[in-house]
Backbone as CSV, one residue per row, in Angstrom:
resi,resn,N_x,N_y,N_z,CA_x,CA_y,CA_z,C_x,C_y,C_z
1,UNK,40.331,-41.037,-70.745,39.829,-41.281,-69.483,40.371,-42.615,-68.779
2,UNK,40.251,-43.664,-69.427,40.676,-44.847,-68.769,41.703,-44.990,-67.922
3,UNK,42.805,-44.401,-68.593,43.784,-43.978,-68.025,44.084,-43.417,-66.520
4,UNK,43.307,-42.270,-66.627,42.785,-41.654,-65.802,42.549,-42.241,-64.302
5,UNK,41.514,-43.264,-64.641,40.739,-44.199,-63.749,42.038,-45.201,-63.304
6,UNK,42.562,-45.762,-63.939,43.566,-46.896,-63.832,44.630,-46.389,-62.494
7,UNK,44.898,-45.004,-62.691,45.754,-44.657,-61.703,45.219,-44.639,-59.984
8,UNK,43.649,-44.655,-60.047,43.433,-44.392,-58.382,42.993,-46.005,-58.084
9,UNK,42.930,-47.231,-58.783,42.687,-48.494,-58.913,43.436,-48.810,-57.919
10,UNK,42.889,-49.495,-56.475,43.181,-49.998,-55.934,44.165,-49.275,-54.831
11,UNK,44.028,-47.756,-54.829,44.625,-47.202,-53.941,43.853,-46.604,-52.966
12,UNK,44.097,-46.601,-51.347,43.381,-46.425,-50.390,43.055,-45.127,-49.948
13,UNK,41.661,-44.730,-49.693,41.502,-43.529,-49.093,41.242,-43.453,-47.502
14,UNK,41.004,-42.811,-46.747,40.705,-42.574,-45.374,39.982,-41.013,-45.118
15,UNK,38.515,-41.510,-45.349,37.545,-40.288,-45.159,37.059,-40.270,-43.641
16,UNK,37.353,-39.146,-42.801,36.817,-38.980,-41.418,35.272,-38.652,-41.731
17,UNK,34.719,-39.142,-40.503,32.965,-38.472,-40.772,32.386,-39.116,-42.001
18,UNK,32.417,-40.035,-42.403,31.733,-40.187,-43.727,30.625,-41.500,-43.739
19,UNK,29.975,-41.238,-42.847,28.972,-42.151,-42.621,27.769,-41.239,-43.527
20,UNK,27.758,-40.367,-43.921,26.399,-39.337,-43.968,27.186,-38.028,-44.903
21,UNK,25.921,-37.242,-45.149,26.363,-35.979,-46.037,27.668,-36.241,-46.949
22,UNK,28.179,-34.818,-46.586,29.339,-34.578,-47.758,30.544,-36.100,-47.595
23,UNK,30.727,-36.509,-46.455,31.696,-37.515,-46.327,31.209,-38.771,-47.224
24,UNK,29.956,-39.117,-47.431,29.497,-39.947,-47.951,29.304,-39.718,-49.053
25,UNK,29.112,-38.623,-50.039,29.414,-38.537,-51.566,30.911,-38.276,-51.785
26,UNK,31.856,-38.083,-51.215,33.316,-38.305,-51.117,33.366,-39.485,-51.483
27,UNK,32.782,-40.483,-50.701,33.355,-41.817,-50.838,32.843,-42.367,-51.974
28,UNK,31.478,-42.017,-52.173,31.091,-42.738,-53.192,31.774,-42.526,-54.625
29,UNK,32.077,-41.185,-54.940,33.107,-40.508,-55.748,34.158,-41.324,-55.989
30,UNK,35.171,-41.475,-55.010,36.210,-41.953,-55.002,36.123,-43.488,-55.203
31,UNK,35.464,-43.970,-54.708,34.971,-45.632,-54.723,34.864,-45.621,-56.134
32,UNK,33.999,-44.868,-57.135,33.491,-44.710,-58.432,34.460,-45.198,-59.145
33,UNK,35.886,-44.571,-58.955,37.004,-44.115,-59.593,37.792,-45.479,-59.476
34,UNK,37.494,-46.345,-58.503,38.580,-47.494,-58.342,39.275,-47.459,-57.042
35,UNK,39.344,-46.626,-56.241,39.736,-46.736,-54.859,39.076,-47.579,-53.885
36,UNK,39.849,-47.905,-52.999,39.362,-48.811,-51.976,39.067,-47.548,-50.814
37,UNK,38.047,-47.694,-49.888,37.746,-46.821,-48.965,37.554,-47.316,-47.671
38,UNK,38.203,-46.228,-46.498,38.221,-46.640,-45.214,37.035,-45.644,-44.392
39,UNK,35.933,-46.172,-44.548,34.797,-45.210,-43.894,35.042,-45.025,-41.997
40,UNK,35.279,-43.576,-41.943,35.373,-43.437,-40.299,34.255,-42.777,-39.915
41,UNK,33.764,-43.237,-39.091,32.594,-42.616,-38.385,32.534,-42.680,-36.709
42,UNK,31.798,-41.821,-36.090,31.651,-41.795,-34.737,30.361,-42.182,-34.173
43,UNK,29.370,-41.370,-34.480,28.172,-41.577,-33.835,27.364,-42.073,-35.001
44,UNK,27.786,-42.163,-36.505,26.844,-42.566,-37.669,26.701,-44.017,-38.070
45,UNK,26.856,-44.727,-36.976,27.370,-46.129,-37.086,26.260,-46.427,-38.510
46,UNK,24.964,-46.757,-37.969,24.181,-47.384,-39.226,24.367,-46.622,-40.405
47,UNK,24.321,-45.240,-40.722,24.797,-44.889,-41.883,26.015,-45.379,-42.527
48,UNK,26.831,-45.396,-41.698,28.651,-45.868,-42.201,28.171,-47.582,-42.662
49,UNK,27.219,-48.258,-42.046,27.100,-49.889,-42.245,26.341,-49.714,-43.809
50,UNK,25.412,-48.823,-43.811,24.790,-49.165,-45.082,25.527,-48.649,-46.335
51,UNK,26.371,-47.938,-46.024,27.169,-47.008,-47.136,28.006,-47.959,-47.348
52,UNK,28.493,-49.130,-46.378,29.773,-49.787,-46.696,29.319,-51.058,-47.560
53,UNK,28.017,-51.623,-47.020,27.312,-52.586,-47.879,26.771,-51.985,-49.325
54,UNK,26.599,-51.236,-49.280,26.136,-50.393,-50.984,27.272,-50.383,-51.666
55,UNK,28.497,-50.174,-51.084,29.698,-50.075,-52.155,30.023,-51.461,-51.950
56,UNK,30.404,-52.338,-51.144,30.756,-53.657,-51.823,30.028,-54.204,-52.246
57,UNK,28.797,-54.078,-52.440,27.905,-54.865,-53.206,28.545,-54.626,-54.967
58,UNK,28.818,-53.464,-54.734,29.560,-53.070,-56.193,30.764,-53.350,-56.539
59,UNK,31.634,-53.988,-55.314,32.802,-54.166,-55.163,33.426,-54.849,-54.195
60,UNK,33.397,-56.363,-54.018,33.522,-56.978,-52.671,34.980,-56.279,-51.995
61,UNK,34.767,-56.393,-50.839,36.182,-56.078,-49.830,36.666,-54.866,-50.317
62,UNK,35.932,-53.858,-51.124,36.324,-52.765,-51.119,36.504,-51.653,-50.239
63,UNK,35.533,-51.665,-49.082,35.265,-50.830,-48.379,35.402,-51.459,-46.772
64,UNK,36.145,-50.820,-45.819,35.983,-51.436,-44.413,35.527,-49.722,-43.519
65,UNK,35.160,-50.256,-42.340,34.854,-49.377,-41.632,35.488,-49.178,-40.456
66,UNK,35.718,-47.793,-39.780,36.508,-47.433,-38.848,35.788,-46.691,-37.985
67,UNK,35.802,-46.903,-36.605,35.133,-46.370,-35.625,35.835,-45.240,-34.570
68,UNK,35.637,-44.476,-34.166,36.214,-43.947,-33.144,36.188,-42.534,-33.001
69,UNK,36.272,-41.856,-31.731,36.257,-40.505,-31.211,37.652,-39.941,-31.641
70,UNK,37.372,-38.854,-32.749,38.660,-38.078,-33.159,39.355,-37.419,-32.067
71,UNK,38.979,-36.984,-31.062,39.148,-36.277,-30.439,39.968,-36.809,-29.063
72,UNK,39.853,-38.352,-29.158,40.506,-39.105,-28.438,42.053,-38.953,-29.333
73,UNK,42.876,-38.042,-28.919,44.133,-38.319,-29.722,45.105,-39.800,-29.629
74,UNK,44.639,-40.932,-28.610,45.307,-41.980,-28.093,44.806,-43.236,-29.255
75,UNK,43.613,-42.814,-29.811,42.685,-43.752,-30.589,43.402,-43.382,-32.406
76,UNK,44.404,-42.127,-32.601,44.847,-41.676,-34.102,45.668,-42.900,-34.524
77,UNK,46.532,-42.988,-33.819,47.706,-43.475,-34.221,47.140,-45.358,-34.837
78,UNK,46.622,-45.797,-33.388,45.839,-47.281,-33.885,44.857,-47.325,-34.837
79,UNK,44.050,-45.968,-35.136,43.249,-46.029,-36.399,43.931,-46.276,-37.598
80,UNK,45.001,-45.644,-37.868,45.869,-45.535,-38.855,46.285,-47.083,-39.066
81,UNK,46.689,-47.518,-37.918,47.491,-48.745,-38.036,46.486,-49.697,-38.477
82,UNK,45.318,-49.579,-38.200,44.047,-50.595,-38.720,44.313,-50.524,-40.195
83,UNK,44.334,-49.412,-40.631,44.072,-49.462,-42.066,45.326,-49.531,-42.803
84,UNK,46.404,-50.013,-41.996,47.718,-50.157,-42.437,47.642,-51.912,-42.727
85,UNK,47.272,-52.233,-41.217,47.267,-54.118,-41.385,46.241,-54.511,-42.128
86,UNK,45.201,-53.841,-42.437,44.059,-54.276,-43.700,44.739,-54.108,-44.884
87,UNK,44.802,-53.082,-45.501,45.106,-53.061,-46.991,46.867,-52.626,-47.212
88,UNK,47.394,-52.419,-46.036,49.159,-52.355,-46.481,49.353,-51.201,-46.941
89,UNK,48.377,-50.211,-47.169,48.640,-48.745,-47.610,47.788,-47.638,-47.158
90,UNK,48.471,-46.640,-47.390,47.463,-45.232,-47.510,47.977,-44.439,-48.498
91,UNK,46.820,-43.996,-49.414,47.161,-43.241,-50.530,46.695,-41.725,-50.135
92,UNK,45.356,-41.671,-49.390,44.657,-40.470,-49.313,44.083,-40.337,-48.064
93,UNK,44.094,-39.273,-47.271,43.720,-38.938,-46.167,43.174,-37.589,-46.347
94,UNK,41.523,-37.855,-46.142,40.391,-36.813,-46.041,40.117,-36.445,-44.814
95,UNK,40.164,-35.248,-43.996,39.725,-34.508,-43.108,38.184,-33.821,-42.936
96,UNK,37.433,-34.744,-43.008,36.096,-34.240,-43.222,35.275,-34.143,-42.030
97,UNK,35.384,-34.775,-40.974,34.739,-34.717,-39.864,34.867,-33.502,-39.211
98,UNK,33.700,-32.841,-39.094,33.348,-31.566,-38.286,32.313,-31.415,-37.496
99,UNK,32.281,-30.247,-36.786,31.489,-29.965,-35.807,30.943,-28.316,-35.940
100,UNK,29.846,-27.881,-35.699,29.337,-26.760,-36.037,28.068,-26.454,-35.362
101,UNK,28.055,-25.407,-34.410,26.834,-25.112,-33.829,27.203,-23.244,-33.258
102,UNK,26.305,-22.667,-33.166,26.709,-21.017,-32.964,27.291,-20.922,-31.379
103,UNK,28.534,-20.064,-31.492,28.590,-19.642,-29.904,28.954,-18.216,-29.756
104,UNK,27.608,-17.779,-29.335,27.923,-16.180,-29.097,28.565,-15.828,-28.148
105,UNK,29.674,-14.896,-28.572,30.581,-14.808,-27.378,30.309,-14.260,-26.036
106,UNK,29.078,-14.265,-25.668,28.662,-14.049,-24.110,28.420,-15.503,-23.510
107,UNK,28.521,-16.561,-24.667,28.066,-17.778,-23.883,28.968,-18.985,-24.206
108,UNK,29.997,-18.679,-24.803,31.103,-19.373,-25.121,31.373,-19.896,-23.743
109,UNK,31.823,-21.507,-23.713,32.093,-22.260,-22.592,33.375,-22.725,-23.131
110,UNK,34.478,-23.139,-22.029,35.813,-23.874,-22.286,35.126,-25.173,-23.066
111,UNK,34.095,-25.892,-22.712,34.003,-26.866,-23.192,33.514,-26.952,-24.817
112,UNK,32.685,-25.575,-24.974,32.659,-25.313,-26.541,33.965,-25.335,-27.182
113,UNK,34.732,-24.298,-26.590,36.457,-24.162,-27.198,37.008,-25.574,-27.704
114,UNK,36.850,-26.445,-26.655,37.218,-27.536,-26.634,36.895,-28.703,-27.544
115,UNK,35.567,-28.458,-28.205,35.084,-29.460,-28.728,35.542,-28.855,-29.953
116,UNK,34.970,-27.723,-30.586,35.158,-27.167,-32.046,36.272,-27.101,-32.394
117,UNK,37.352,-26.696,-31.474,38.852,-26.781,-31.893,39.246,-28.208,-31.948
118,UNK,38.754,-28.774,-31.143,38.944,-30.444,-31.037,38.977,-30.835,-32.550
119,UNK,37.762,-30.907,-32.492,36.948,-31.770,-33.956,37.769,-31.021,-35.044
120,UNK,37.671,-29.882,-35.135,38.082,-28.936,-36.692,39.538,-28.716,-36.850
121,UNK,40.176,-28.549,-35.799,41.674,-28.519,-35.867,42.670,-29.200,-35.439
122,UNK,42.584,-29.524,-34.064,43.523,-30.638,-33.394,43.576,-32.246,-33.812
123,UNK,42.390,-32.751,-34.203,42.118,-34.065,-34.484,42.601,-33.998,-35.840
124,UNK,42.417,-33.202,-36.799,43.344,-33.306,-38.100,44.407,-33.471,-38.428
125,UNK,45.224,-32.322,-37.275,46.624,-32.197,-37.187,47.388,-33.425,-36.829
126,UNK,46.670,-33.914,-35.749,47.403,-35.253,-35.241,46.811,-36.676,-36.180
127,UNK,45.791,-36.266,-36.620,45.694,-37.505,-37.497,46.470,-37.490,-38.682
128,UNK,46.670,-36.117,-39.395,47.754,-36.197,-40.132,49.315,-36.795,-39.917
129,UNK,49.564,-36.273,-38.597,50.755,-36.594,-38.245,50.719,-38.107,-37.976
130,UNK,49.891,-38.934,-37.674,49.495,-40.300,-37.649,50.000,-40.996,-39.188
131,UNK,49.166,-40.381,-40.156,49.081,-40.789,-41.294,50.840,-40.717,-42.316
132,UNK,51.341,-39.505,-42.050,52.332,-39.003,-42.474,53.290,-40.005,-43.224
133,UNK,54.100,-40.796,-42.175,54.749,-41.800,-42.489,54.121,-42.762,-43.600
134,UNK,53.252,-43.051,-43.676,52.812,-43.871,-44.846,52.105,-43.573,-46.469
135,UNK,51.914,-41.881,-45.837,51.571,-41.065,-47.228,52.989,-41.145,-47.768
136,UNK,53.795,-40.707,-46.989,55.214,-40.699,-47.819,55.521,-41.746,-48.640
137,UNK,55.287,-42.885,-48.233,55.626,-44.183,-49.174,54.783,-44.173,-50.318
138,UNK,53.756,-43.876,-50.275,52.937,-43.788,-51.305,53.117,-42.458,-52.269
139,UNK,53.634,-41.289,-51.734,53.539,-40.069,-52.313,52.104,-39.832,-52.385
140,UNK,51.784,-39.744,-51.541,50.093,-39.545,-51.430,49.424,-38.196,-51.230
141,UNK,48.402,-37.768,-50.994,47.731,-36.389,-50.273,47.072,-36.387,-49.276
142,UNK,46.677,-35.245,-48.634,45.913,-34.768,-47.651,44.655,-33.887,-48.307
143,UNK,43.764,-34.107,-47.808,42.152,-32.941,-48.209,41.847,-32.318,-46.995
144,UNK,41.441,-31.264,-46.711,41.080,-30.748,-45.337,40.017,-30.013,-46.223
145,UNK,38.763,-30.530,-45.095,37.143,-29.927,-45.766,37.369,-28.553,-44.937
146,UNK,37.583,-27.481,-45.378,37.721,-26.313,-44.398,35.854,-25.646,-44.607
147,UNK,36.297,-24.414,-44.689,34.917,-23.575,-44.858,35.279,-22.175,-45.340
148,UNK,34.342,-21.711,-46.242,34.575,-19.875,-46.477,34.667,-19.124,-45.305
149,UNK,33.768,-19.623,-44.232,33.862,-18.672,-42.832,35.155,-18.949,-42.365
150,UNK,36.112,-19.622,-42.778,37.463,-19.635,-42.183,38.258,-18.087,-42.517
151,UNK,37.912,-17.870,-43.435,38.221,-16.458,-44.167,37.450,-15.226,-43.951
152,UNK,35.857,-15.679,-43.832,35.110,-14.576,-43.702,34.107,-14.982,-42.386
153,UNK,34.275,-14.489,-41.187,33.593,-15.376,-40.507,32.152,-14.994,-40.325
154,UNK,31.637,-16.280,-39.892,29.948,-16.251,-39.511,29.799,-15.631,-38.060
155,UNK,28.849,-15.248,-38.388,28.338,-14.247,-37.133,27.753,-15.392,-36.363
156,UNK,28.253,-14.734,-34.916,27.929,-15.735,-33.909,28.498,-17.519,-33.798
157,UNK,29.562,-17.263,-34.740,30.072,-18.715,-34.878,31.423,-18.464,-34.594
158,UNK,32.246,-17.746,-33.710,33.637,-17.330,-33.681,34.133,-18.384,-33.315
159,UNK,34.094,-19.711,-32.490,34.919,-20.586,-32.123,35.042,-21.343,-33.642
160,UNK,33.641,-22.143,-34.238,33.826,-22.747,-35.280,34.869,-21.975,-36.147
161,UNK,34.882,-20.492,-36.741,35.288,-19.679,-37.818,36.507,-19.900,-37.348
162,UNK,37.386,-19.704,-35.867,38.669,-19.781,-35.643,38.811,-20.988,-35.729
163,UNK,38.494,-22.249,-35.600,38.971,-23.425,-35.685,39.080,-24.011,-37.402
164,UNK,38.493,-23.337,-38.432,38.222,-24.104,-39.720,39.746,-23.048,-40.342
165,UNK,39.778,-21.238,-39.544,41.070,-20.558,-40.199,42.088,-21.455,-39.711
166,UNK,42.095,-21.841,-38.599,43.663,-22.840,-38.298,43.711,-23.955,-38.856
167,UNK,42.846,-24.194,-39.694,42.770,-25.939,-40.472,43.352,-25.275,-41.868
168,UNK,43.211,-24.037,-42.115,43.466,-23.424,-43.591,45.370,-23.317,-43.439
169,UNK,45.532,-22.808,-42.059,47.106,-22.762,-41.713,47.504,-24.058,-41.499
170,UNK,46.508,-24.814,-40.990,47.586,-26.439,-41.035,47.867,-27.030,-42.559
171,UNK,46.963,-26.524,-43.662,46.869,-27.245,-44.762,48.251,-26.482,-45.541
172,UNK,48.572,-25.120,-45.075,49.697,-24.365,-46.085,50.857,-24.687,-45.055
173,UNK,50.831,-25.033,-43.682,52.006,-25.376,-43.430,52.583,-26.686,-43.666
174,UNK,51.621,-27.837,-43.339,52.284,-29.003,-43.933,52.175,-29.172,-45.005
175,UNK,51.900,-28.566,-46.434,51.818,-28.574,-47.369,53.530,-28.351,-47.684
176,UNK,53.776,-27.118,-47.127,55.563,-26.735,-46.956,56.432,-27.673,-46.518
177,UNK,55.986,-28.294,-45.337,56.882,-29.298,-44.599,56.842,-30.803,-45.212
178,UNK,55.543,-31.191,-45.917,55.742,-32.290,-46.531,55.912,-32.393,-47.924
179,UNK,56.151,-31.575,-48.753,56.612,-31.601,-49.843,57.893,-32.240,-49.897
180,UNK,58.472,-32.763,-51.129,57.510,-32.752,-52.400,56.918,-34.278,-52.363
181,UNK,56.890,-35.110,-51.074,56.270,-36.244,-51.160,54.868,-36.437,-51.206
182,UNK,54.267,-35.265,-49.969,52.896,-35.391,-50.059,51.984,-34.111,-50.542
183,UNK,51.644,-33.935,-50.876,50.750,-32.657,-51.322,49.603,-32.434,-50.304
184,UNK,49.388,-31.424,-49.943,48.116,-31.276,-48.793,47.445,-29.683,-49.369
185,UNK,46.313,-30.320,-49.475,45.114,-29.098,-49.912,44.032,-29.026,-49.252
186,UNK,43.348,-27.872,-49.401,41.863,-27.714,-48.756,40.434,-27.435,-49.689
187,UNK,39.611,-27.571,-49.183,38.460,-27.068,-50.137,37.539,-26.616,-48.784
188,UNK,37.051,-25.494,-49.662,36.530,-24.382,-48.442,34.948,-24.376,-49.333
189,UNK,33.765,-25.327,-48.479,32.472,-25.321,-49.084,31.786,-23.927,-48.521
190,UNK,30.989,-23.326,-49.497,29.896,-22.326,-49.163,29.007,-23.029,-48.691
191,UNK,27.561,-22.451,-49.418,26.217,-22.819,-49.045,26.106,-24.477,-49.911
192,UNK,26.263,-25.577,-49.318,26.506,-26.751,-50.180,25.076,-27.689,-49.470
193,UNK,24.869,-28.091,-47.934,24.110,-28.567,-47.611,23.684,-28.223,-46.284
194,UNK,22.420,-27.730,-46.162,21.868,-26.893,-44.996,22.154,-27.590,-43.568
195,UNK,22.346,-26.859,-42.651,22.551,-27.578,-41.578,21.522,-28.528,-40.983
196,UNK,21.952,-29.697,-40.577,20.959,-30.535,-39.760,19.999,-29.726,-38.820
197,UNK,20.690,-28.929,-38.184,19.382,-28.408,-37.578,18.432,-27.422,-38.496
198,UNK,17.521,-27.080,-37.706,16.250,-26.434,-38.922,16.738,-24.960,-39.119
199,UNK,16.202,-24.615,-40.257,17.039,-23.128,-40.542,15.513,-23.018,-41.612
200,UNK,15.414,-21.731,-41.469,13.576,-21.295,-41.898,14.325,-20.676,-43.208
201,UNK,13.125,-20.853,-44.166,13.057,-20.615,-45.536,13.630,-18.876,-45.989
202,UNK,13.343,-18.469,-44.881,14.167,-16.712,-45.215,15.217,-16.693,-44.961
203,UNK,16.107,-17.583,-44.075,17.471,-17.397,-43.968,18.089,-17.963,-45.145
204,UNK,17.700,-19.096,-45.357,18.092,-19.777,-46.860,17.841,-18.688,-48.426
205,UNK,16.790,-17.838,-47.975,16.831,-17.214,-49.309,17.919,-16.073,-49.318
206,UNK,18.047,-15.576,-47.872,18.897,-14.637,-47.844,20.241,-14.971,-48.219
207,UNK,20.784,-16.258,-47.962,22.265,-16.384,-48.153,21.835,-16.928,-49.652
208,UNK,21.244,-17.417,-50.462,21.219,-17.784,-51.835,21.084,-16.162,-52.753
209,UNK,20.773,-15.472,-52.047,20.581,-14.078,-52.677,21.823,-13.315,-52.709
210,UNK,22.683,-13.838,-51.982,24.147,-13.192,-51.949,25.343,-14.217,-52.962
211,UNK,24.415,-15.319,-53.767,25.328,-16.036,-54.183,25.371,-15.760,-55.519
212,UNK,26.309,-15.727,-56.157,26.640,-15.307,-57.381,25.605,-16.158,-58.378
213,UNK,25.733,-17.578,-58.319,25.218,-18.345,-59.480,23.519,-18.695,-58.543
214,UNK,23.211,-17.790,-57.629,21.762,-17.705,-57.013,21.496,-19.398,-56.900
215,UNK,21.813,-19.957,-56.597,21.525,-21.398,-55.762,22.451,-21.821,-54.817
216,UNK,22.241,-22.780,-53.818,23.030,-23.900,-53.189,23.635,-24.574,-53.934
217,UNK,24.831,-25.290,-53.540,25.446,-26.326,-54.040,24.812,-27.673,-53.589
218,UNK,25.720,-28.752,-53.770,25.319,-29.824,-53.236,26.228,-30.869,-53.386
219,UNK,25.993,-31.973,-52.606,27.750,-32.821,-52.076,28.295,-33.038,-53.182
220,UNK,27.707,-33.584,-54.011,28.471,-33.894,-55.509,29.601,-32.671,-55.875
221,UNK,29.164,-31.687,-55.592,30.084,-30.668,-55.949,31.380,-31.005,-55.474
222,UNK,31.389,-30.707,-54.032,32.226,-31.259,-53.278,32.957,-32.328,-53.389
223,UNK,32.156,-33.410,-53.975,32.795,-34.713,-54.230,33.911,-34.583,-55.440
224,UNK,33.545,-33.947,-56.483,34.015,-33.854,-57.699,35.588,-33.008,-57.817
225,UNK,35.369,-32.066,-56.567,36.495,-31.241,-56.364,37.376,-32.211,-55.836
226,UNK,37.074,-33.220,-54.700,38.100,-33.927,-54.097,38.563,-35.071,-55.108
227,UNK,37.707,-35.204,-56.003,38.397,-36.437,-57.010,39.528,-35.760,-58.188
228,UNK,39.460,-34.145,-58.632,40.038,-33.629,-58.841,41.478,-33.599,-58.455
229,UNK,41.582,-33.169,-56.792,42.709,-32.887,-55.975,43.406,-34.007,-55.862
230,UNK,42.494,-34.962,-55.966,43.325,-36.691,-55.910,43.725,-37.071,-56.782
231,UNK,43.351,-37.043,-58.335,43.524,-37.692,-59.590,44.379,-36.895,-59.927
232,UNK,43.765,-35.521,-60.476,44.421,-34.542,-61.570,45.385,-33.514,-61.318
233,UNK,45.596,-33.391,-59.877,46.195,-31.854,-59.451,47.643,-32.163,-59.382
234,UNK,48.409,-33.088,-59.802,50.005,-33.373,-59.407,50.456,-32.247,-59.216
235,UNK,50.386,-31.239,-59.625,51.254,-29.469,-59.527,50.269,-28.576,-58.223
236,UNK,49.266,-29.143,-57.627,48.491,-28.372,-56.898,48.657,-28.793,-55.412
237,UNK,49.480,-27.890,-54.623,49.552,-28.075,-53.216,49.643,-26.986,-52.189
238,UNK,49.007,-26.667,-51.038,49.177,-25.656,-50.064,48.057,-24.643,-50.621
239,UNK,46.942,-25.305,-51.230,46.097,-24.340,-51.700,44.458,-24.470,-51.127
240,UNK,43.742,-23.452,-51.212,41.963,-23.667,-50.999,41.370,-23.449,-51.957
241,UNK,40.798,-24.506,-52.021,39.566,-24.304,-53.546,38.095,-23.986,-52.654
242,UNK,37.752,-22.970,-52.890,36.302,-22.392,-52.718,35.482,-22.871,-53.323
243,UNK,34.572,-23.629,-53.320,33.471,-24.281,-53.865,31.897,-23.418,-53.277
244,UNK,31.835,-22.190,-53.259,31.107,-21.798,-53.266,29.763,-20.937,-54.059
245,UNK,29.742,-21.080,-55.256,28.927,-20.714,-56.182,29.194,-18.942,-56.198
246,UNK,30.346,-18.357,-55.828,30.768,-17.186,-55.912,30.199,-16.443,-54.443
247,UNK,29.865,-17.335,-53.788,28.993,-16.346,-52.619,30.170,-15.673,-51.924
248,UNK,31.740,-16.187,-51.962,32.534,-15.104,-51.025,33.111,-13.601,-52.170
249,UNK,32.308,-13.565,-53.331,32.326,-12.338,-54.048,31.859,-11.036,-53.511
250,UNK,30.490,-11.614,-52.379,29.553,-10.184,-52.214,29.680,-10.404,-50.662
251,UNK,29.744,-9.083,-49.962,29.658,-8.989,-48.470,28.077,-9.646,-47.836
């Protein structure tokens, strides 16, 4: 076990949207295994600062903050450059930042399309582009946070489902193009954290009833899968791991 942990010591991981929820859990997991972390946030500044303070208290100078709107493509090269200027390397890119809300076909606007495709697909693609030269040097890896609804659409969430489906194809095409230096994989969470907006208990129970394990997961389930893909999966690339308690076994 000790040797496995040594492999990640002082390696650098950039996690988008990591101020809270799943992104914060991933940051804590990788940090606990020796990595230096770049916490990216857009709106969640206070949460990101709190998490940075928590982790730097455990290991000084091990976490830095990076702010920016990922949909502004002019910022992406600058963001990656900031990471390189500070840590002089990049080993792991985790495209976690996401945008999620319903888009019934009768009400979808062009701005909905641009926001959901921009955050969930366009930004990860061009952030990968900016990071690739540095990940090639370290034989690093990319992990994209997809969704089980990339393969099985969520009703009234057409644009979100389309964007996440694109993210899975992005994962496969980049794995094909960037090997052998860089591994690229995706994780497709099922019912892990309920949406920030209110969801009634009846809806939650309906979802849980369709899950083979009859319970929702938690952010740690995703964080541990990320750790596996970063640390232990040297011969895995171009794959999508569903972490859904068996949700996709049932219609």
